[in-house]
C-alpha positions in Angstrom: 0.0 0.0 0.0 1.2 3.5 -0.8 1.1 6.1 2.0 1.5 9.9 2.2 3.5 12.5 4.1 0.3 13.3 6.0 0.2 9.7 7.2 3.9 9.7 8.1 3.4 13.0 10.0 0.4 11.5 11.9 2.4 8.5 12.9 5.5 10.5 13.9 3.5 13.3 15.6 5.2 12.8 19.0 8.6 13.8 17.5 7.6 16.5 14.9 9.2 20.0 15.2 7.5 21.4 12.1 6.1 20.4 8.8 5.6 22.0 5.4 3.2 20.2 3.0 1.5 20.9 -0.3 -2.3 20.7 0.2 -4.2 17.6 -1.0 -1.3 15.2 -1.1 -2.1 11.9 -2.8 -1.0 8.4 -1.5 2.2 8.1 -3.6 5.0 6.9 -1.2 5.8 3.2 -1.2 9.5 3.2 -0.2 12.2 5.2 1.7 15.9 5.8 1.3 18.7 7.5 3.2 19.6 10.7 1.3 23.4 11.1 0.7 25.7 11.9 -2.1 25.2 8.5 -3.7 21.6 9.1 -4.4 21.0 10.5 -7.8 17.7 9.0 -9.0 14.8 10.7 -7.2 11.2 9.6 -7.2 8.0 11.2 -5.8 7.1 7.7 -4.7 10.0 7.7 -2.2 10.6 9.6 1.1 14.1 10.8 1.5 15.5 10.4 5.0 18.1 13.0 5.8 20.5 13.1 8.7 22.0 16.6 8.8 24.7 15.5 11.3 26.2 13.2 8.6 25.4 15.0 5.4 25.0 18.6 4.4 21.4 19.0 3.2 21.8 19.8 -0.5 18.1 19.8 -1.3 18.2 21.9 -4.4 18.9 18.7 -6.4 15.4 17.3 -5.4 12.5 17.6 -7.8 9.5 19.7 -7.0 7.1 17.8 -4.7 9.8 15.5 -3.3 9.3 14.1 0.2 11.9 14.7 2.9 12.2 13.7 6.6 15.0 15.4 8.5 16.0 13.2 11.4 18.3 15.6 13.3 18.4 19.0 14.7 18.5 21.8 12.2 18.7 25.5 12.6 15.3 27.2 12.3 16.8 29.5 9.7 18.1 26.7 7.5 17.4 27.5 3.9 16.0 24.1 3.2 13.1 24.8 5.6 12.0 27.7 3.5 12.0 25.6 0.3 8.3 25.5 -0.5 8.9 23.1 -3.4 9.3 20.2 -1.0 7.1 18.3 1.4 9.1 18.5 4.6 9.0 16.9 8.1 11.5 18.0 10.7 11.8 15.6 13.7 13.4 16.3 17.1 13.9 14.3 20.3 14.6 11.1 18.4 17.8 9.5 17.2 18.4 8.7 13.5 18.3 4.9 14.2 15.1 5.2 16.2 13.5 7.3 13.5 14.5 4.8 10.8 13.1 1.9 12.8 9.9 3.9 13.5 9.5 4.6 9.8 10.0 0.9 8.9 7.3 0.1 11.4 4.9 2.6 9.8 5.4 1.0 6.4 4.9 -2.5 7.8 1.8 -1.3 9.7 0.0 -0.1 6.6 1.1 -3.0 4.5 -0.4 -5.3 7.0 -3.6 -3.3 7.3 -3.9 -3.3 3.5 -3.4 -7.1 3.5 -6.2 -7.4 6.0 -8.4 -5.1 3.9 -7.7 -7.1 0.7 -8.5 -10.3 2.7 -11.9 -8.8 3.6 -12.8 -8.7 -0.1 -12.3 -12.4 -0.7 -14.3 -15.5 0.2 -17.4 -15.0 2.3 -16.2 -11.9 4.1 -18.8 -9.3 5.3 -18.9 -5.5 5.3 -18.3 -5.7 9.0 -14.8 -7.1 8.3 -14.1 -4.2 6.0 -15.3 -1.7 8.6 -13.2 -3.3 11.3 -10.0 -2.8 9.3 -11.0 0.7 8.1 -11.7 1.7 11.7 -8.1 0.8 12.7 -6.6 2.3 9.6 -8.4 5.7 9.7 -8.8 6.1 13.4 -12.4 7.1 13.2 -15.8 5.6 14.0 -17.4 4.3 10.8 -20.9 3.3 10.0 -22.3 1.9 6.8 -25.9 2.4 5.8 -28.0 1.3 2.9 -30.1 3.8 1.0 -33.0 3.1 3.4 -30.9 4.1 6.3 -30.5 0.6 7.6 -27.3 -0.1 9.4 -25.1 -2.6 7.4 -22.0 -2.5 9.6 -20.4 -0.2 12.1 -17.3 0.2 14.3 -17.4 -2.2 17.3 -14.7 -0.8 19.6 -14.5 2.9 18.8 -17.7 4.9 19.3 -18.4 8.6 19.8 -19.6 9.4 23.3 -23.0 11.0 23.9 -23.7 11.2 20.2 -27.4 10.9 19.5 -27.0 10.0 15.9 -24.5 7.2 16.6 -26.6 5.9 19.4 -29.6 5.6 17.0 -27.4 3.8 14.5 -26.3 1.3 17.2 -30.1 0.6 17.6 -30.4 -0.1 13.9 -31.4 3.4 12.6 -33.8 3.2 9.7 -37.6 3.6 10.1 -37.3 2.6 13.8 -35.7 6.1 14.4 -37.8 8.0 11.9 -37.8 11.1 14.0 -34.1 11.4 13.5 -33.8 9.9 10.0 -36.5 12.3 8.6 -34.6 15.3 9.9 -30.9 14.4 9.5 -28.6 15.6 6.8 -27.4 14.5 4.4 -30.5 13.0 2.8 -29.1 9.9 1.1 -31.8 9.9 -1.6 -31.1 13.6 -2.4 -27.3 12.9 -2.6 -28.1 10.2 -5.2 -30.4 12.4 -7.2 -28.0 15.3 -7.1 -25.0 13.2 -8.1 -23.2 14.1 -4.8 -20.6 11.6 -3.8 -19.3 13.1 -0.5 -20.9 15.2 2.3 -18.3 16.7 4.6 -19.6 19.0 7.4 -21.4 19.2 10.7 -24.3 16.9 11.4 -27.5 18.9 12.0 -28.4 16.4 14.7 -25.3 16.5 16.8 -23.4 19.5 15.4 -20.3 17.2 15.2 -18.2 16.7 12.1 -19.1 13.8 9.8 -17.9 12.7 6.3 -20.3 10.6 4.3 -19.4 8.9 1.0 -22.2 7.7 -1.3 -21.2 4.3 -2.8 -22.4 3.7 -6.3 -23.0 0.7 -8.6 -22.6 2.5 -11.9 -24.3 5.8 -11.3 -26.8 4.5 -8.8 -26.2 5.0 -5.1 -26.6 1.8 -3.1 -24.9 2.4 0.3 -23.0 5.0 2.4 -19.6 4.9 4.2 -19.7 7.4 7.0 -16.9 8.8 9.3 -17.7 10.1 12.8 -15.2 12.1 14.9 -13.9 10.5 18.1 -12.1 13.6 19.3 -11.9 17.3 18.4 -15.5 16.7 17.4 -16.3 19.9 15.7 -13.2 20.3 13.5 -12.8 18.8 10.0 -11.2 15.4 9.5 -7.4 15.4 9.3 -5.9 15.2 5.8 -4.5 11.7 6.4 -7.9 10.4 7.5 -9.5 11.8 4.3 -6.8 10.3 2.2 -7.2 6.8 3.8 -11.0 7.0 3.6 -10.8 7.9 -0.1 -8.5 4.9 -0.7 -10.8 2.5 1.2 -13.9 3.8 -0.5 -12.4 3.4 -3.9 -11.4 -0.2 -3.2 -14.8 -0.9 -1.6 -16.7 0.5 -4.6 -14.9 -1.8 -6.9 -16.0 -4.8 -4.8 -19.6 -3.8 -4.0 -21.2 -6.6 -6.0 -19.7 -9.3 -3.7 -21.5 -8.0 -0.6 -25.0 -9.5 -0.3 -25.8 -7.2 2.6 -26.3 -4.3 0.2 -29.8 -4.3 -1.2 -30.4 -1.3 -3.5 -33.1 1.1 -2.5 -34.3 4.6 -3.2 -34.0 6.1 0.3 -37.7 6.1 0.8 -38.5 5.8 4.5 -41.2 3.1 4.1 -39.2 0.7 2.0 -37.2 -1.0 4.7 -40.4 -1.5 6.8 -42.1 -3.2 3.9 -39.0 -5.3 3.2 -38.9 -6.4 6.8 -42.6 -7.3 6.7 -42.0 -9.3 3.5 -39.2 -11.2 5.4 -41.5 -12.0 8.3 -39.9 -9.8 10.9 -41.8 -10.0 14.2 -43.3 -6.9 15.9 -45.2 -6.3 19.1 -49.0 -5.9 18.8 -49.9 -2.5 17.4 -46.2 -1.7 16.6 -46.6 -2.2 12.8 -49.4 0.3 12.4 -47.6 2.9 14.5 -44.4 2.5 12.4 -46.5 2.5 9.2 -48.1 5.8 10.1 -44.7 7.3 10.9 -43.4 6.5 7.4 -46.7 7.5 5.7 -48.0 4.1 4.8 -51.8 4.2 4.8 -53.4 2.4 7.8 -56.9 1.3 8.5 -57.5 -0.1 5.0 -57.5 -3.4 3.3 -54.4 -4.1 1.3 -53.2 -5.9 -1.9 -49.8 -7.1 -2.7 -48.5 -7.3 -6.3 -45.4 -8.9 -7.8 -44.1 -7.6 -11.1 -42.0 -10.1 -12.8 -40.0 -9.5 -16.0 -39.7 -12.0 -18.8 -36.3 -10.5 -19.4 -33.1 -11.0 -17.4 -33.2 -8.1 -15.0 -30.7 -6.3 -12.8 -31.1 -3.6 -10.3 -30.5 -0.5 -12.4 -31.6 3.1 -12.6 -34.3 1.8 -14.9 -35.8 -0.4 -12.2 -36.1 2.6 -9.9 -37.7 4.8 -12.6 -40.3 2.0 -13.2 -41.0 2.0 -9.4 -41.7 5.7 -9.5 -43.9 5.3 -12.5 -45.9 2.5 -10.9 -46.5 4.5 -7.8 -47.9 7.3 -10.0 -50.3 5.1 -12.0 -51.6 2.9 -9.1 -53.1 5.1 -6.4 -52.1 4.6 -2.8 -49.3 2.2 -3.7 -45.7 1.9 -2.5 -43.0 0.0 -4.4 -39.9 -1.9 -3.2 -37.3 -4.0 -4.9 -37.3 -7.6 -3.5 -34.7 -9.7 -5.2 -35.3 -9.4 -8.9 -39.0 -8.4 -8.4 -40.7 -5.1 -8.1 -43.3 -5.5 -5.3 -46.0 -3.0 -4.6 -48.3 -2.6 -1.6 -51.6 -1.1 -2.4 -54.1 0.4 0.1 -57.7 -0.4 -1.1 -60.8 1.6 -0.7 -64.1 -0.2 -0.3 -64.9 0.2 -4.0 -61.5 -1.0 -5.1 -61.7 -4.0 -2.8 -65.0 -5.0 -4.5 -63.8 -4.5 -8.0 -60.1 -5.5 -7.7 -59.4 -3.6 -10.9 -56.2 -1.9 -11.8 -56.4 0.8 -14.4 -55.5 0.3 -18.1 -52.3 2.4 -17.9 -50.8 -0.3 -15.7 -51.7 -3.1 -18.2 -50.1 -1.0 -20.9 -47.0 -0.6 -18.8 -46.7 -4.4 -18.4 -47.0 -4.9 -22.1 -44.4 -2.3 -22.9 -41.9 -3.8 -20.4 -42.6 -7.4 -21.2 -43.7 -8.1 -17.6 -46.5 -9.8 -15.9 -48.1 -9.1 -12.5 -49.4 -11.4 -9.7 -52.0 -9.8 -7.5 -53.0 -11.1 -4.1 -56.5 -11.2 -2.7 -57.3 -8.3 -0.3 -56.1 -8.7 3.2 -56.7 -6.7 6.4 -53.5 -6.5 8.3 -50.0 -5.3 7.4 -48.7 -8.1 9.5 -50.0 -10.6 6.9 -47.6 -9.3 4.2 -45.0 -12.0 4.7 -47.6 -14.8 4.4 -49.2 -13.2 1.4 -45.8 -12.9 -0.3 -45.4 -16.7 0.2 -48.7 -17.3 -1.5 -47.7 -15.3 -4.5 -44.3 -17.0 -4.7 -46.0 -20.4 -4.6 -48.1 -19.7 -7.7 -45.3 -18.0 -9.7 -44.2 -21.3 -11.3 -47.7 -22.0 -12.5 -48.2 -18.6 -14.1 -44.8 -18.9 -15.7 -45.6 -22.3 -17.0 -48.8 -21.0 -18.7 -46.7 -18.5 -20.6 -49.7 -16.6 -21.7 -48.9 -13.0 -22.8 -52.4 -11.7 -21.9 -53.9 -10.4 -19.8 -50.6 -9.8 -18.0 -52.3 -9.5 -14.6 -53.1 -12.7 -12.7 -54.9 -12.9 -9.4 -54.0 -15.4 -6.7 -57.5 -16.8 -6.7 -57.1 -17.9 -10.3 -54.3 -20.2 -9.2 -55.4 -21.1 -5.7 -56.6 -24.5 -6.8 -53.2 -25.3 -8.4 -51.5 -24.1 -5.2 -53.8 -26.3 -3.1 -53.2 -29.3 -5.3 -49.4 -28.7 -5.1 -49.7 -28.8 -1.3 -51.8 -31.9 -1.4 -49.3 -33.6 -3.7 -46.6 -33.0 -1.1 -48.7 -35.1 1.3 -50.2 -37.9 -0.8 -49.8 -39.2 -4.4 -52.5 -37.4 -6.4 -53.7 -40.5 -8.2 -54.7 -41.9 -4.8 -57.1 -38.9 -4.4 -59.0 -39.6 -7.7 -62.5 -40.9 -8.0 -62.4 -44.7 -9.0 -65.2 -44.1 -11.4 -63.2 -41.5 -13.4 -60.1 -43.7 -13.3 -62.3 -46.5 -14.7 -63.5 -44.2 -17.5 -59.9 -43.4 -18.5 -58.9 -47.0 -18.5 -61.9 -47.8 -20.7 -60.8 -45.2 -23.2 -57.3 -46.6 -23.3 -58.5 -50.2 -23.9 -61.1 -49.2 -26.5 -59.5 -46.2 -28.2 -62.4 -44.0 -27.2 -62.5 -40.4 -25.9 -65.3 -40.5 -23.3 -63.1 -38.9 -20.6 -62.4 -35.8 -22.9 -66.1 -35.6 -23.5 -66.9 -35.6 -19.8 -64.2 -32.9 -19.2 -65.7 -30.6 -21.9 -69.3 -31.3 -20.7 -68.5 -30.3 -17.1 -66.5 -27.2 -18.2 -69.6 -26.1 -20.2 -71.6 -26.4 -17.0 -73.4 -29.5 -18.5 -74.8 -27.4 -21.3 -75.5 -29.9 -24.2 -75.6 -27.3 -27.0 -72.4 -25.6 -26.0 -70.6 -28.9 -25.5 -71.7 -30.3 -28.8 -70.5 -27.1 -30.6 -67.1 -27.3 -28.9 -66.7 -30.9 -29.9 -68.0 -30.4 -33.4 -70.7 -33.1 -33.2 -74.5 -33.3 -33.4 -76.5 -32.9 -30.2 -77.9 -36.4 -30.4 -74.4 -37.9 -30.8 -73.3 -36.1 -27.6 -76.4 -37.3 -25.7 -75.5 -40.9 -26.8 -72.0 -40.4 -25.4 -73.3 -39.1 -22.1 -75.5 -42.1 -21.8 -72.5 -44.4 -22.5 -70.4 -42.6 -20.0 -73.1 -43.1 -17.3 -73.1 -46.8 -18.0 -69.3 -47.1 -17.8 -69.0 -45.2 -14.5 -72.3 -46.5 -13.0 -73.3 -42.9 -12.0 -75.6 -40.2 -13.2 -73.7 -37.2 -14.5 -76.3 -34.7 -13.4 -75.7 -35.8 -9.8 -74.1 -33.0 -7.9 -72.0 -35.2 -5.8 -70.6 -37.1 -8.8 -69.9 -33.8 -10.5 -67.9 -32.5 -7.5 -65.9 -35.8 -7.5 -65.3 -35.6 -11.2 -64.2 -32.0 -11.2 -61.8 -32.6 -8.4 -60.4 -35.8 -10.0 -60.0 -34.0 -13.4 -58.0 -31.2 -11.6 -55.8 -33.8 -9.9 -55.1 -35.7 -13.1 -54.3 -32.5 -15.0 -52.0 -31.2 -12.2 -50.2 -34.6 -12.0 -49.6 -34.8 -15.8 -48.5 -31.1 -16.1 -46.5 -30.6 -13.0 -46.0 -33.6 -10.7 -44.4 -35.7 -13.4 -41.8 -33.1 -14.2 -40.8 -32.6 -10.5 
């Protein structure tokens, strides 16, 4: 790892007499050498160690921006100290050998910290491991948030004392601390919209200095890396801290995709609450409604959950978030979140909407234009049911995808509830064992005699036992159909018009079709 003169000055602060640096120094130093008459090849990546007791300081040979540490006493009027071309550290109260050993230790320290940081980016490491190393490297308290102000990782050992903002972050931050989140600056969503990558200034909550980096995937903000002062609370961060933070953030940004803790969001206050409800997080009685009101989710209504699933391979991009904004505009009283590769919306229903269950035509047009389809739940009364309702919609997703029908693009759970129920039944018993023996006998008769009485029965029942409509569907004369019905009744030994037989037959047909379409392929 490369370091800077600011870092060296920080590590050698106990022995510094004076310094003279150019502002905004980069991390360029990766080696050191003793400056004497034998040195003729100079590099800005090297710090020159000068012992004035052994060598006369001929610094005019050094290039502009060269880095020098003088390790012995020097007159305050020495010309070299006035050379503004150089980055200069003058030490006192330390011998040359001690200074060299100390500088060696500094290089080893940052090489080891950089090794630990690189190790945090391999295997199954977490953001917490990155924050642990960064805390030691920068010497500041660090907290990482997602765009919904949920704490992803924070310093464990170093923490600001009597800091209301940090205390809230230790409790999880996010919607649980809406009173602070809604007021605190910077607004993460606004940083994202404005293209702002760094906020450096006083917190409006604590009036203490913070430095917040917005981490981006592409141009989209997905998380923040925030520094909080541990001492000298109201002053800006030291130059060496900013340099190290910039270095760590750049390295972290290039590895963001490996950290599953980061779920992209828009910075909307309600999003994390909905995501927690989707994941089945438990709350005390009445707590959900109170939290929902805080983050402006409508309460006291019935609700509907919708899954929007794309037929294309999708990633979380700016396009996804633009679509979420559009959906919230065309579906009244709805809030969207990204859940995995799905856009999910929660919709508050008025009494009229609950009866009709309709969604306006603009939404259907949107689904067509984006090659998506939507699964809609039945209305439910409590926000605490969101996790269970999500599981119902997930359960019917394979059936909707298997249908592959492009229209109408919107599918209600109730349309697939029977398939879901049959799937659950199939997990308990073999579906052929649940079939009516009479219908099984009819299918066996067809196989043995090359007839199609079973298909005739299926069509007849689906046409609600209407002879004319069934005959038209099967392209046969009415009398021919009546003959077949009579034949079917003789084979099964039952009257088709009997309601009990019809119920058995419909259930058996459903079991047979489910088994042939789904169970055999499982």
